[in-house]
PLY file of the C-alpha trace (Angstrom):
ply
format ascii 1.0
element vertex 436
property float x
property float y
property float z
element edge 435
property int vertex1
property int vertex2
end_header
0.00 0.00 0.00
1.28 3.45 -0.91
0.39 6.49 1.18
-0.13 9.79 -0.67
-0.48 13.21 0.92
-2.58 14.56 -1.96
-5.26 13.07 -4.19
-3.72 14.21 -7.48
-0.54 12.06 -7.34
-2.68 9.16 -6.13
-4.90 9.44 -9.19
-1.92 9.77 -11.50
-0.28 6.71 -9.97
-3.45 4.60 -10.21
-3.97 5.43 -13.87
-0.30 4.93 -14.76
-0.13 1.56 -13.02
-3.35 0.33 -14.60
-2.36 1.45 -18.10
1.06 -0.20 -17.85
-0.44 -3.47 -16.60
-2.98 -3.46 -19.42
-0.21 -2.80 -21.95
1.79 -5.78 -20.68
-1.28 -8.02 -20.60
-2.28 -7.13 -24.16
1.25 -7.88 -25.41
1.34 -11.21 -23.58
4.24 -10.20 -21.34
2.17 -10.46 -18.19
-1.04 -12.10 -16.97
-1.02 -10.19 -13.70
-4.27 -8.62 -12.53
-3.93 -5.15 -11.08
-5.93 -4.29 -7.98
-5.27 -0.84 -6.61
-6.86 0.70 -3.54
-6.14 4.35 -2.82
-7.58 6.20 0.16
-7.59 9.91 0.88
-8.52 10.68 4.45
-7.42 10.20 8.07
-5.36 7.08 8.74
-3.42 5.98 11.78
0.21 5.02 11.43
1.47 2.60 14.11
5.22 2.23 14.34
6.17 -1.34 15.17
9.18 -2.31 17.33
10.98 -3.75 14.29
10.68 -0.44 12.45
7.81 -1.53 10.21
4.73 0.64 9.82
1.14 -0.49 10.01
-1.61 1.79 8.72
-4.97 1.47 10.41
-8.30 3.13 9.83
-11.67 2.51 8.27
-10.84 4.06 4.89
-7.69 1.95 4.58
-9.75 -1.16 5.15
-12.45 0.00 2.75
-9.91 0.64 0.00
-8.51 -2.88 0.40
-11.97 -4.48 0.40
-13.12 -2.59 -2.68
-9.91 -3.45 -4.50
-10.54 -7.13 -3.83
-13.92 -6.82 -5.58
-12.64 -4.77 -8.49
-11.19 -7.67 -10.52
-8.51 -5.65 -12.22
-9.83 -2.09 -11.90
-8.42 0.79 -9.88
-10.38 1.95 -6.87
-10.21 5.57 -5.80
-11.46 6.70 -2.40
-11.52 10.47 -2.32
-12.78 13.28 -0.10
-15.08 16.11 -1.08
-12.16 18.55 -1.18
-10.89 16.85 -4.35
-14.26 15.81 -5.76
-14.09 18.36 -8.57
-11.22 16.37 -10.11
-13.69 13.61 -10.94
-16.82 15.70 -11.48
-18.52 14.77 -14.76
-19.20 18.45 -15.40
-15.50 19.24 -15.22
-14.33 19.31 -18.83
-11.10 21.12 -18.09
-7.54 19.90 -18.64
-7.81 17.41 -15.76
-10.37 15.27 -17.60
-7.57 13.16 -19.07
-7.08 11.61 -15.66
-9.95 9.26 -16.53
-7.58 7.02 -18.53
-5.99 6.61 -21.91
-8.66 4.01 -22.68
-11.30 6.67 -22.12
-9.68 8.95 -24.69
-8.88 6.32 -27.32
-12.28 4.62 -27.15
-14.20 7.91 -26.88
-16.14 6.61 -23.93
-18.27 9.01 -21.88
-16.52 10.38 -18.85
-19.22 9.00 -16.54
-18.53 5.49 -17.87
-14.98 5.58 -16.53
-15.86 6.17 -12.92
-18.55 4.76 -10.69
-19.57 6.69 -7.61
-20.55 4.62 -4.61
-22.91 6.12 -1.99
-21.28 8.02 0.87
-19.73 5.93 3.59
-20.97 6.66 7.09
-18.15 7.42 9.50
-19.39 8.07 13.01
-16.73 10.66 13.99
-17.91 12.92 11.17
-21.27 14.75 11.31
-21.33 15.08 7.51
-19.62 12.15 5.76
-17.76 13.39 2.70
-16.00 10.23 1.58
-16.83 8.75 -1.81
-15.50 5.80 -3.78
-14.78 5.67 -7.49
-14.29 2.65 -9.72
-12.23 3.10 -12.86
-12.87 0.75 -15.79
-10.06 0.03 -18.24
-11.86 -1.22 -21.35
-15.36 -0.80 -22.67
-15.74 -4.57 -22.99
-15.25 -4.92 -19.24
-17.99 -2.42 -18.44
-20.90 -4.85 -18.47
-23.34 -3.00 -16.22
-23.87 0.41 -14.74
-22.98 -1.07 -11.35
-19.74 -3.10 -11.68
-19.62 -3.89 -7.97
-22.27 -3.76 -5.30
-22.66 -0.46 -3.46
-20.76 -0.32 -0.19
-22.64 1.31 2.67
-20.96 -0.02 5.82
-21.23 1.80 9.12
-17.72 1.97 10.46
-16.64 3.34 13.80
-13.13 4.38 14.60
-11.70 2.64 17.66
-9.67 5.76 18.43
-10.54 9.07 20.04
-13.81 10.33 21.46
-15.83 10.55 18.26
-14.63 14.04 17.35
-12.43 14.95 14.43
-8.82 15.53 15.33
-8.25 18.46 13.01
-5.85 16.56 10.75
-6.35 17.36 7.10
-7.73 14.71 4.79
-4.91 12.88 3.13
-2.49 13.53 5.98
-1.99 10.42 8.16
-2.06 10.80 11.91
1.25 9.49 13.29
0.41 7.48 16.34
3.40 7.70 18.72
3.13 4.33 20.44
1.03 1.24 20.92
-0.82 1.18 24.22
-4.21 -0.05 25.47
-5.42 3.50 26.06
-4.48 4.48 22.53
-6.73 1.81 21.04
-9.61 1.30 23.44
-9.37 4.07 26.01
-11.98 5.28 28.42
-13.33 7.78 25.89
-13.16 5.42 22.94
-16.17 4.40 20.88
-15.36 0.78 20.06
-17.81 -1.22 18.03
-18.94 -3.88 20.51
-19.36 -7.24 18.74
-21.80 -9.91 19.78
-20.57 -12.43 22.34
-20.72 -16.10 21.40
-19.79 -15.34 17.78
-16.35 -16.24 16.43
-14.54 -13.75 14.21
-11.58 -13.80 11.84
-9.00 -11.05 12.23
-5.37 -10.00 11.95
-2.97 -9.11 14.77
-2.00 -5.52 14.00
0.24 -4.97 17.02
1.64 -7.20 19.75
4.09 -6.43 22.56
5.69 -9.79 23.31
7.47 -8.61 26.45
4.17 -7.44 27.96
2.00 -10.16 26.44
-0.74 -8.03 24.89
-1.71 -6.58 21.55
-4.61 -5.77 19.26
-6.62 -7.58 16.60
-8.26 -5.81 13.68
-11.50 -7.34 12.33
-15.03 -6.78 11.03
-18.11 -7.53 13.08
-21.15 -9.40 11.80
-22.64 -6.02 10.84
-19.60 -5.23 8.68
-18.38 -2.68 11.20
-14.67 -2.03 11.52
-13.32 -2.77 14.99
-10.09 -3.36 16.85
-9.97 -5.39 20.03
-7.53 -6.01 22.87
-5.93 -9.47 23.17
-3.74 -11.02 25.88
-1.48 -14.02 25.43
-3.22 -15.95 28.23
-6.31 -16.23 26.03
-4.54 -17.99 23.15
-5.66 -21.63 22.99
-2.82 -24.05 23.85
-0.73 -21.03 24.93
0.85 -20.75 21.50
3.07 -17.77 20.73
1.21 -14.84 19.15
2.96 -12.32 16.89
2.18 -9.38 14.64
0.47 -10.11 11.31
-0.84 -13.49 12.53
-4.28 -14.36 11.17
-6.54 -15.55 13.97
-10.04 -16.64 14.89
-11.46 -15.64 18.25
-14.54 -14.98 20.37
-15.32 -11.85 22.39
-15.96 -11.50 26.12
-16.04 -8.50 28.48
-12.70 -7.81 30.15
-11.62 -5.30 32.78
-14.07 -2.46 33.15
-16.50 -4.23 30.83
-14.41 -3.48 27.76
-14.50 -6.25 25.12
-11.43 -8.41 24.65
-10.51 -11.36 22.43
-10.76 -14.82 24.01
-10.15 -18.41 22.89
-7.81 -17.24 20.14
-6.82 -19.73 17.42
-3.79 -18.96 15.25
-4.15 -19.93 11.58
-1.30 -22.17 10.42
-0.39 -23.36 13.92
-0.14 -27.00 15.02
-2.56 -28.32 17.65
-3.92 -31.53 19.10
-7.58 -32.50 19.04
-9.95 -35.44 19.33
-11.46 -37.16 16.29
-15.17 -36.54 16.80
-16.56 -38.23 13.69
-15.54 -40.12 10.55
-17.83 -39.80 7.54
-18.36 -42.20 4.61
-16.77 -39.77 2.13
-13.46 -40.09 4.03
-13.90 -36.74 5.74
-14.67 -35.99 9.36
-14.40 -33.56 12.26
-11.80 -32.85 14.94
-12.91 -31.42 18.27
-11.03 -28.97 20.48
-12.21 -26.89 23.45
-12.09 -23.15 24.07
-11.36 -21.46 27.41
-14.98 -21.95 28.51
-14.81 -25.65 27.56
-17.19 -25.03 24.66
-16.56 -27.22 21.60
-14.86 -25.93 18.44
-15.17 -28.27 15.46
-12.74 -28.33 12.55
-13.64 -29.99 9.26
-11.26 -32.68 7.97
-11.38 -32.61 4.17
-11.56 -35.96 2.34
-8.16 -37.58 1.92
-6.42 -35.83 4.81
-6.44 -38.79 7.20
-7.18 -41.82 5.06
-3.76 -43.36 5.82
-3.91 -42.79 9.59
-4.93 -45.74 11.80
-7.46 -43.71 13.80
-10.97 -44.20 15.10
-13.46 -41.86 16.73
-12.06 -40.69 20.07
-8.38 -40.85 19.06
-6.12 -37.83 19.48
-4.41 -36.38 16.40
-2.17 -33.43 15.58
-3.12 -31.07 12.76
-2.60 -27.66 11.20
-5.39 -25.10 11.59
-6.55 -23.62 8.29
-9.40 -21.34 7.31
-11.51 -22.84 4.55
-14.40 -21.27 2.69
-17.28 -19.41 4.33
-19.32 -22.62 4.17
-16.68 -24.72 5.90
-15.22 -22.42 8.49
-12.09 -23.92 10.06
-10.38 -26.97 8.58
-7.82 -29.38 10.00
-5.06 -30.30 7.53
-1.80 -32.29 7.54
-2.99 -34.72 10.20
-0.48 -36.90 12.06
-0.51 -39.07 15.15
0.53 -37.31 18.39
4.28 -37.22 18.95
5.19 -37.82 15.31
8.19 -35.61 14.60
7.73 -33.40 11.56
11.15 -33.02 9.92
10.62 -29.59 8.38
7.88 -27.22 9.50
8.17 -25.26 6.27
6.86 -28.30 4.42
3.65 -28.08 6.40
3.07 -24.36 6.09
4.28 -24.36 2.49
6.47 -21.99 0.52
5.18 -18.51 -0.10
3.63 -18.21 -3.55
4.08 -15.07 -5.66
0.87 -13.16 -6.36
0.02 -13.01 -10.06
2.38 -15.85 -11.03
1.25 -18.99 -12.86
1.39 -22.17 -10.75
0.25 -25.77 -11.00
-1.59 -27.74 -8.35
-3.35 -31.04 -7.73
-7.04 -30.94 -6.84
-7.51 -32.57 -3.44
-11.23 -31.89 -2.96
-13.99 -30.45 -5.12
-17.67 -30.21 -4.24
-19.55 -29.97 -7.54
-22.89 -29.21 -5.89
-21.40 -26.37 -3.84
-19.09 -25.03 -6.53
-15.86 -24.89 -4.56
-12.91 -27.03 -3.55
-9.21 -27.09 -2.71
-5.93 -27.97 -4.38
-2.36 -28.47 -3.16
0.54 -26.41 -4.52
3.88 -26.98 -2.79
2.01 -27.93 0.38
-0.16 -24.81 0.26
-3.94 -25.16 0.33
-5.39 -23.29 -2.66
-9.06 -22.31 -2.61
-10.94 -23.07 -5.85
-14.27 -21.61 -6.93
-16.42 -22.42 -9.93
-16.54 -18.75 -10.94
-12.78 -18.81 -11.63
-12.87 -21.74 -14.09
-11.63 -20.74 -17.55
-14.19 -23.20 -18.94
-17.40 -22.77 -16.91
-18.71 -26.14 -18.14
-15.70 -28.05 -16.83
-16.06 -30.18 -13.71
-12.98 -30.72 -11.56
-12.25 -34.01 -9.82
-9.87 -35.10 -7.10
-6.47 -35.79 -8.67
-6.85 -33.38 -11.60
-3.79 -31.25 -12.36
-4.62 -27.59 -12.89
-2.84 -24.35 -13.72
-3.91 -21.05 -12.19
-2.89 -17.52 -11.32
-2.11 -16.94 -7.65
-4.32 -14.37 -5.94
-4.84 -13.51 -2.26
-7.54 -15.41 -0.42
-9.04 -14.79 2.96
-6.90 -14.65 6.09
-3.54 -14.82 4.35
-4.34 -17.90 2.26
-4.36 -18.29 -1.53
-7.15 -18.32 -4.10
-6.88 -19.58 -7.70
-7.84 -17.39 -10.66
-8.29 -18.43 -14.32
-8.23 -22.14 -13.48
-7.36 -24.42 -16.40
-7.30 -28.21 -16.17
-4.04 -29.54 -17.63
-4.51 -33.25 -17.00
-7.58 -35.17 -15.97
-7.44 -37.58 -13.07
-7.89 -40.60 -15.38
-4.95 -39.48 -17.53
-2.77 -39.09 -14.44
-3.61 -42.60 -13.30
-2.79 -44.00 -16.74
0.61 -42.34 -16.85
1.50 -43.49 -13.35
0.56 -47.15 -13.94
2.94 -49.84 -15.17
2.70 -51.22 -18.66
1.72 -49.64 -21.96
-0.79 -46.82 -21.96
-4.24 -47.48 -23.26
-5.11 -46.12 -26.65
0 1
1 2
2 3
3 4
4 5
5 6
6 7
7 8
8 9
9 10
10 11
11 12
12 13
13 14
14 15
15 16
16 17
17 18
18 19
19 20
20 21
21 22
22 23
23 24
24 25
25 26
26 27
27 28
28 29
29 30
30 31
31 32
32 33
33 34
34 35
35 36
36 37
37 38
38 39
39 40
40 41
41 42
42 43
43 44
44 45
45 46
46 47
47 48
48 49
49 50
50 51
51 52
52 53
53 54
54 55
55 56
56 57
57 58
58 59
59 60
60 61
61 62
62 63
63 64
64 65
65 66
66 67
67 68
68 69
69 70
70 71
71 72
72 73
73 74
74 75
75 76
76 77
77 78
78 79
79 80
80 81
81 82
82 83
83 84
84 85
85 86
86 87
87 88
88 89
89 90
90 91
91 92
92 93
93 94
94 95
95 96
96 97
97 98
98 99
99 100
100 101
101 102
102 103
103 104
104 105
105 106
106 107
107 108
108 109
109 110
110 111
111 112
112 113
113 114
114 115
115 116
116 117
117 118
118 119
119 120
120 121
121 122
122 123
123 124
124 125
125 126
126 127
127 128
128 129
129 130
130 131
131 132
132 133
133 134
134 135
135 136
136 137
137 138
138 139
139 140
140 141
141 142
142 143
143 144
144 145
145 146
146 147
147 148
148 149
149 150
150 151
151 152
152 153
153 154
154 155
155 156
156 157
157 158
158 159
159 160
160 161
161 162
162 163
163 164
164 165
165 166
166 167
167 168
168 169
169 170
170 171
171 172
172 173
173 174
174 175
175 176
176 177
177 178
178 179
179 180
180 181
181 182
182 183
183 184
184 185
185 186
186 187
187 188
188 189
189 190
190 191
191 192
192 193
193 194
194 195
195 196
196 197
197 198
198 199
199 200
200 201
201 202
202 203
203 204
204 205
205 206
206 207
207 208
208 209
209 210
210 211
211 212
212 213
213 214
214 215
215 216
216 217
217 218
218 219
219 220
220 221
221 222
222 223
223 224
224 225
225 226
226 227
227 228
228 229
229 230
230 231
231 232
232 233
233 234
234 235
235 236
236 237
237 238
238 239
239 240
240 241
241 242
242 243
243 244
244 245
245 246
246 247
247 248
248 249
249 250
250 251
251 252
252 253
253 254
254 255
255 256
256 257
257 258
258 259
259 260
260 261
261 262
262 263
263 264
264 265
265 266
266 267
267 268
268 269
269 270
270 271
271 272
272 273
273 274
274 275
275 276
276 277
277 278
278 279
279 280
280 281
281 282
282 283
283 284
284 285
285 286
286 287
287 288
288 289
289 290
290 291
291 292
292 293
293 294
294 295
295 296
296 297
297 298
298 299
299 300
300 301
301 302
302 303
303 304
304 305
305 306
306 307
307 308
308 309
309 310
310 311
311 312
312 313
313 314
314 315
315 316
316 317
317 318
318 319
319 320
320 321
321 322
322 323
323 324
324 325
325 326
326 327
327 328
328 329
329 330
330 331
331 332
332 333
333 334
334 335
335 336
336 337
337 338
338 339
339 340
340 341
341 342
342 343
343 344
344 345
345 346
346 347
347 348
348 349
349 350
350 351
351 352
352 353
353 354
354 355
355 356
356 357
357 358
358 359
359 360
360 361
361 362
362 363
363 364
364 365
365 366
366 367
367 368
368 369
369 370
370 371
371 372
372 373
373 374
374 375
375 376
376 377
377 378
378 379
379 380
380 381
381 382
382 383
383 384
384 385
385 386
386 387
387 388
388 389
389 390
390 391
391 392
392 393
393 394
394 395
395 396
396 397
397 398
398 399
399 400
400 401
401 402
402 403
403 404
404 405
405 406
406 407
407 408
408 409
409 410
410 411
411 412
412 413
413 414
414 415
415 416
416 417
417 418
418 419
419 420
420 421
421 422
422 423
423 424
424 425
425 426
426 427
427 428
428 429
429 430
430 431
431 432
432 433
433 434
434 435
């Protein structure tokens, strides 16, 4: 993410990046999809102990979320002070900012940007933040509403609900990380519902003091940040910045909400096999701090070679599956089995936008999603990303795809093409001559 002080250079950068990516794609030099989120407005800069910087704030999150839905288009979040730059009535010299495609294809100015309704920010009596979607080619502009309108009701977890006087586009430099800075006595945190489990990301964590903060969205799509202490991490695993977690919420000191029963995605845990299903899948059971059950789905094929029955203890890696599945347990082993190289379990990092190959491990035709393995990474597959919509994937198929970010730090496949069918793979791996 790039932080700009003014809207003009942000617009110039977005257009330049998008045009260059389109040029490379059209010439065949790149298949990378460009997703750009630019925000102009107050943001909070937290300086981490290692010198890194983390930018927090509702508009930063909104820019990222809109960019994820843009599918290759630039997203501009802009304040009213710069609105005239994108006003359809403005036919001055700044009109060329729309894009080169707009000029070459003689498309109407209004067709290059899409205004989303104002976002409601509670610290501001008169919200003046708007979002704009820039389309690159006329062929991609299929409707007057490329993405659904975003009308979330965010609340800043900082301050007392009043504006701080910082100009839009100028980040507020937060001097230090402290509980009072995030959820102080005068703060207006968005209180989530208890009993519900949320996904989030650790934005700050002081290891020497054992506390930090998790950034997440509530069930009402409200932005929130919540206090977390190491004693509430299940199995007392080590928590660190940028970890993706799942957690529940309970009142802490003074009635303020805090994260409890925290699960760290990608960590190894032990649990009890609760059920084994006919399709070679099942469920593993663990307990939270209140002894309430947490069930993790075992995908078919992940424990078929283990000599286990219901009630046995197993070790596994916690993963976040699709919205329908919730948590999944992968890479199952018997307790005490030494894993020679942890990196083999977590997998190598994949490069976003690169072409990779993977083997389909699970695919639910009726639900339209599944998973594949690429260098030990779980890759989420969805029917909407199939290059051939009529194609049906099966376990064992070899596919090629473009790497894109999934939820909670995982990977999602784009432009999925089947290279080899499962039957062909079995033929090649068998002894003797191949069948005609």
